[in-house]
FIVO-543548 format. One record per residue (C-alpha): residue number from 1; x, y, z. Coordinates in steps of 0.02 Angstrom, whole numbers, plus 50000, padded with zeros to 5 digits. Layout:
N
+-------+-------+-------+-------+
! margu !  east ! north !    up !
+-------+-------+-------+-------+
!   NUM !     X !     Y !     Z !
...
+-------+-------+-------+-------+
REM end
This chain:
97
+-------+-------+-------+-------+
! margu !  east ! north !    up !
+-------+-------+-------+-------+
!     1 ! 60026 ! 38894 ! 37246 !
!     2 ! 60055 ! 38732 ! 37343 !
!     3 ! 60179 ! 38599 ! 37260 !
!     4 ! 60156 ! 38405 ! 37296 !
!     5 ! 60298 ! 38306 ! 37369 !
!     6 ! 60348 ! 38252 ! 37202 !
!     7 ! 60355 ! 38408 ! 37126 !
!     8 ! 60474 ! 38452 ! 37268 !
!     9 ! 60574 ! 38308 ! 37259 !
!    10 ! 60586 ! 38345 ! 37068 !
!    11 ! 60649 ! 38511 ! 37101 !
!    12 ! 60771 ! 38458 ! 37235 !
!    13 ! 60843 ! 38333 ! 37089 !
!    14 ! 60868 ! 38462 ! 36974 !
!    15 ! 60949 ! 38569 ! 37099 !
!    16 ! 61057 ! 38420 ! 37143 !
!    17 ! 60993 ! 38411 ! 37319 !
!    18 ! 60973 ! 38264 ! 37440 !
!    19 ! 60848 ! 38305 ! 37560 !
!    20 ! 60776 ! 38200 ! 37713 !
!    21 ! 60589 ! 38179 ! 37713 !
!    22 ! 60585 ! 38329 ! 37862 !
!    23 ! 60681 ! 38448 ! 37750 !
!    24 ! 60557 ! 38392 ! 37596 !
!    25 ! 60411 ! 38457 ! 37702 !
!    26 ! 60501 ! 38621 ! 37776 !
!    27 ! 60588 ! 38666 ! 37626 !
!    28 ! 60437 ! 38619 ! 37508 !
!    29 ! 60318 ! 38744 ! 37625 !
!    30 ! 60443 ! 38881 ! 37599 !
!    31 ! 60443 ! 38858 ! 37417 !
!    32 ! 60265 ! 38850 ! 37386 !
!    33 ! 60253 ! 39010 ! 37501 !
!    34 ! 60367 ! 39100 ! 37390 !
!    35 ! 60283 ! 39035 ! 37240 !
!    36 ! 60108 ! 39087 ! 37304 !
!    37 ! 60192 ! 39265 ! 37334 !
!    38 ! 60248 ! 39279 ! 37149 !
!    39 ! 60071 ! 39233 ! 37100 !
!    40 ! 60004 ! 39388 ! 37189 !
!    41 ! 60122 ! 39490 ! 37082 !
!    42 ! 60029 ! 39437 ! 36935 !
!    43 ! 59874 ! 39523 ! 36991 !
!    44 ! 59972 ! 39675 ! 36983 !
!    45 ! 59912 ! 39810 ! 36842 !
!    46 ! 60044 ! 39831 ! 36725 !
!    47 ! 59955 ! 39902 ! 36588 !
!    48 ! 60059 ! 40033 ! 36496 !
!    49 ! 60202 ! 39998 ! 36603 !
!    50 ! 60363 ! 39969 ! 36494 !
!    51 ! 60482 ! 39828 ! 36531 !
!    52 ! 60659 ! 39880 ! 36610 !
!    53 ! 60791 ! 39791 ! 36679 !
!    54 ! 60850 ! 39929 ! 36795 !
!    55 ! 60774 ! 40096 ! 36853 !
!    56 ! 60920 ! 40202 ! 36912 !
!    57 ! 60944 ! 40272 ! 36730 !
!    58 ! 61130 ! 40245 ! 36749 !
!    59 ! 61222 ! 40198 ! 36569 !
!    60 ! 61385 ! 40116 ! 36552 !
!    61 ! 61514 ! 40226 ! 36490 !
!    62 ! 61643 ! 40153 ! 36381 !
!    63 ! 61821 ! 40207 ! 36315 !
!    64 ! 61919 ! 40156 ! 36173 !
!    65 ! 62072 ! 40052 ! 36244 !
!    66 ! 62232 ! 40135 ! 36194 !
!    67 ! 62388 ! 40037 ! 36195 !
!    68 ! 62546 ! 40145 ! 36256 !
!    69 ! 62724 ! 40073 ! 36230 !
!    70 ! 62850 ! 40100 ! 36382 !
!    71 ! 63021 ! 40149 ! 36356 !
!    72 ! 63148 ! 40038 ! 36450 !
!    73 ! 63177 ! 40161 ! 36588 !
!    74 ! 62984 ! 40140 ! 36634 !
!    75 ! 62981 ! 39943 ! 36621 !
!    76 ! 63128 ! 39945 ! 36724 !
!    77 ! 63054 ! 40047 ! 36862 !
!    78 ! 62894 ! 39954 ! 36857 !
!    79 ! 62981 ! 39776 ! 36870 !
!    80 ! 63093 ! 39850 ! 37005 !
!    81 ! 62936 ! 39877 ! 37121 !
!    82 ! 62877 ! 39708 ! 37090 !
!    83 ! 62882 ! 39586 ! 37242 !
!    84 ! 62936 ! 39437 ! 37133 !
!    85 ! 63000 ! 39411 ! 36956 !
!    86 ! 63006 ! 39258 ! 36847 !
!    87 ! 63080 ! 39256 ! 36663 !
!    88 ! 63081 ! 39454 ! 36669 !
!    89 ! 62883 ! 39465 ! 36700 !
!    90 ! 62793 ! 39498 ! 36879 !
!    91 ! 62750 ! 39344 ! 36959 !
!    92 ! 62581 ! 39335 ! 37061 !
!    93 ! 62486 ! 39234 ! 37163 !
!    94 ! 62375 ! 39104 ! 37046 !
!    95 ! 62199 ! 39178 ! 37030 !
!    96 ! 62117 ! 39017 ! 36982 !
!    97 ! 62104 ! 38853 ! 37087 !
+-------+-------+-------+-------+
REM end
């Protein structure tokens, strides 16, 4: 499926990409090749094949969350192993930037 230069520009704009003329030609050709390959997949006979999201047969295993209260000795022991405390809680490095 060959894409026009305008279609490539539109796709680049949607992806918030600023492409030079050379990049439009290069990536446009590559994208057209990918879409042509995807068109070939449309020719596959899938009659009677049930749709699936995965094929391994694995399933998620869930368990009930159980809250277990710690006594003061367990809390003290855990906090004593922490590298740094702040206001009685374990201080860690910021996770989100």
